[in-house]
N, C-alpha and C positions, 0 to 999 in steps of 0.2 A: 743572823738575820740576813746578812749579805748572801750566804749560800742559799738561803730560802728564796730570796728575791731572784737569784740567778736561776734556781730551779723552776720558779714560776714563769720566768721569761722563756726558758727553753720549752716548757710545756706549751706556752702560747705560741711559740714559733712552730712547734711540731704540729699543734692543732691547726694552726693557719696553713701550714704546708699541706696537711692532710685535706683541709677543706679545699685548698686551691687545686690539689691533685684530683679530688672528687668532683669539683666543679668542671675541671678540665675533661675528666672521663665522660661526664654527663653531656657536656656540650659536644664532644667528639662522637657521641653516640650517633648523631645524625649521619655520620660518614659510614655507619655499619652497612655492609652489603646485605641485600635482600635476595632471598632465594625464591624466584618467581618461575613457575611452571608455564609452558606454552598455553595460551588462551585462558589463563587463570583469572577468575573473578573474585572479588571480595565484597561482601555485603556488611555495611555497618548499620547496626540497629540504633534507633533513636535513644539518647540517653546513655551511650557507651562511655563509661569513665576511662581515665588513664590506665587503671589497673586491669579492667576488662579489655581494653584495647590490646594491652601487652599479652594477656592471655590468649586472645583471639589470634595475634601475630604468631605466637608459639604454636598454637593449635593448627593454624594453616601452614606451619613449617616455614614461614617466611624468615624467621630468625630463630636462633637457638635459645637465647635468654633475653627477655624483655623487661627485666627488674628496673633497669635505668629509665624506661620510657616515662612512667609517671613523674619522675623528677624532672626529666627533660621538658615535659609539658608545663610544669610549674615554673621552671626557670625561663622558659621561652613561650609565653602566653600566645604569641602570634601563631604558634604552631597547634594551638589548642582550640581551633575554631572548626573542629571537624564535623562534617555534615553527614547525616544518615543517607544511605543509598547504596547502590551496587556499582562497583568500579571495575573497569578493566585494568589489569596490572601490566599490560604491554608497555615496554620501554621503561619500567620502574627498575632502578638498579640499586639504589641506596635508600635508607630510611628517610633521608631528606626528600627524595623523590616521592616515596610513598605518602609522607605527611603533607607535602605540598598538594598532592592529588586529592587527598581526603579533605583538605581545607578548601579546595577549589569548588567542590560540589559538582564537578563535571561527571556525572554518571555515564556509564556505558550506554551506547545507542544500539538498538537492534532495528531491523526494518522488515516490512512485509511489502512485496510488490504485486500490485493488482493490475492486470492487463485488460485493456479494452477488447471488446469482442467476446469476452468469456461470459459464463453464467454465474449466478449467485452460488450455485452448487460448487463450481470450481473455486470461488473465492472463499467459501466456508472451508475448504480443504486447506487452502493456504493459511487461513486464520488459525485453524486447529493445529497446523504444523509449525507455527511461529514460535521460536525459542523464547523462553522466559516471559511469556505472555499470559496473564491470568485469564483462564478459561471460565467464562460465566454463562455461556449460551449453550453448553452442551445439553442435549436433550430437548432444547427449545425448538419448536416448529418454525418455519419461515414466517408464518402468520404472527406468531408471538414476537419474533424479532421485529416485524414491520411495525408492530404497535409500540415497541420500545423506542423505535427510531422516528415515530410521529410523522410518517409519511403524509403529505399534504391531502386534503380532502378532495382535491381536484382529481386524484388518482384513485377513485373508488374502485376502478377495475383491479387495482393492486390487491385489495383486500378480497374482492370477489374471486379472483383467480390465484390468490396466495403467491403472487409473483413479484420478486424483488429486482428482476432484470431492470437495468436502466437507472436505478435510483441511487447508485453509488458511483463516485468519481474515480476513475482509474489513475493511479499514481503509486509512487513509493512512499510509504508512511513510516517515518521513524518513530520509535518508542523506547521508553526506559523499562527496565525490569519491573514487573508487578503492575504495569498498565494492564488494562482489561480489553478483551476483544470487543466489547460493546463501545468503549471509548473510540477505538479505531473506526468502527463502522459510523459512529456519529460524526466524526471528523470528515469522513468520506461522504456521508449523506448531505452534510451542510455545504460542502463545496459543490457537489452536483446541483443542489437546489439553487445556489447562487449562479452557477454557469447557465442553468436552464432559464432562470428569471431574466438574466442578461440577454440570452439569445432571443427569447420571446419578446421582450420589451423593445429590442432593436431590430426586430425582423422586417424583412421587406413587406411591402403592402401586397394585398390580394393573394396571399397564400392560401390554399384550400385546407386549412387546419383549423379546428374550432377552438383549441385550447393548447396550453403548454405541454399537456400529457400526450397529445396527438404529435406534437413536435418531437417529443422524447421517443415515441414509437417509431416514427419514420427515421429518426437519427439512428436508432438501433439496426434498422434495416441497412441503411447506408454504411454503417460500420462493418456490417457482416459482408457486404457486397465488394468492398475494396479495402486493401491496407495501404493504398497510396493516397496520401492526404491531398495531393494536387488534383486528384481525380474526383474527389468527393462532391464538389459542387456540381460536376456534370452528372454524376450518379443521382445526386439529389434532384436535379433538374428533370431527369427522366421520370421519376416517380411523381414529381409535382405536375408535370405535364399529364401524366396518366390520370392522376386524381382529378384534375380540371376537365379532362375529356371523359370522365366516368368509365375509364378502362380499368380492368383488373391489373393489379400489380404484377402478378405472375413472377415472383421472386423466390428462388429456391431456398434460401436461408429460412424463410418463414415455414415452408414445407417441412424442413428438417427439424425445426424447433417443435412443430406440432406432432412429429413422429416420436418424439421423446426417445425413450430407451430402445425403441424398435429400429432406430436408424443405425445402420451398420457400415455406412460409407458410401452407399449408392441409393440414388432416388430412381425407382422404377416407374413405369407409365401408370400402374395402378396406385402408386403413392401420390401422383400428381392428380388423380381422379378421386381420391378418397377425401371425403369432407371432414375437415377438422376446423376449429375456430381460427387456426393460423394458416390454412392452406390458401394462399392469395391467388392460386389458379382457379379456386372454386368460390371463394367469398368476394363480396364487393368491399372496396376501400381497404382501410387499414385493419390489421389484426387487433385483438382486444388489449394487448399489452406489448411492451418492448420484448425483444428477443435476445437481447444481450446488453452488456454494460457498454456505454458510449463515451467516446473522447470528445473533448470540447471541439475538436476540429469537425467531427461529424455534425454536432449540434450547430455549429456556425454554417456549415454547408447547407443545412436544411433552412436556417434563418435567412441565408443569402445564397439560394441556388444560382447557378449560372443561367444566363438568358439563352435558352436553345430551343430548337424545334425537334429535339431528340426524343423518341419514344421507346428505343430499344438499345441494348448494349449486350455485347458478348465478349468473352475473354479473347485476347489477340495473341496469346502464346508467349508474350513477354513479361507477363505479370500485371499488365494493364487491360484496358477494355477498348473495343471498337464501338463507337456510338453511331447510331443510324437513325433516319427520319421515318422510315416506313417499313412494313413487313418485307417487301421485296429487297430492299438493301440489307435488312436484317438477315434474311435467309442467305444471301450471298456471303455475309460476313461469317455466318454459322459454318457454311461450306469451306471457307478459307481456313477457319480454326480447325475443322475436322481433318483437312489436308495436312495441315501443319502437325496436328496430334499424330496421325498415321505415320507421317514421315519421321517424327521423333521416335516412335515405337520401332519402326524398321531399322533405324540407325543404331539402336542399342544392342 
């Protein structure tokens, strides 16, 4: 009987030692190095179990053997709050790092950068080339996309001309994998509408603009005429002064926009004399739609133009413009610019 009891005791000790060793191996599993490739992403599906997770890690060659992972997740339940999503494995060195990341829910972020002054055609290309973005708008016309974005009724011309210029807010938009292209456009459209509402509601008195849409149109022209934010109120003042005086706007960017694909880099005299809905050398007032995406800076410049008596401006050769009050001053400024331009060509 004594020998039997000793044998039982030895067995218990052996089993306890084995259990202790097994527990040690399982808990030490978090220190296992993880093999991560450059720029590697890992997608976790909803409802992934411990055994499926182990198989996924092996499949992605993160570890050679994941059989201890399910046991670890049972012993350490705080590590088993894994969230579905797509994760960047940058800086992941060990199993502990990996499990901490998957429990954090901090999915990898991508972004698309939309620049003011560009057209919707340009922006659609950026959208189509955005990585890990679900494409739902392929094959849809601009008009169909406009309807999905619910552009305000004040902009009836948008639908008449199938024109999305001006109605999206330029910025860098972050997104997680499997976000949709439409979701990004909706975020951008919402921000633009808020910026336009603010500019219109806080505008100066006596602007010759009938509605927010006209403000958006003029802001797009200001956007295209100068990339210098500090200049925009002065540029806006020129166009506001011209509108008040019933003068044609005579701005080249509208001519270029109206030329469409036929524009190859130069505006000829006949282009200025060709009637299009956008040729402000020929038409009165504003063109029917914006000609580009606008920054908030351009909107605010139109809402609060500088108080000037300028009616003209021309490039000054340094990236900015020289503003003048009458045609005589303007012609002199043009000659100055041409002399500068010829001098630049001769010195090359």
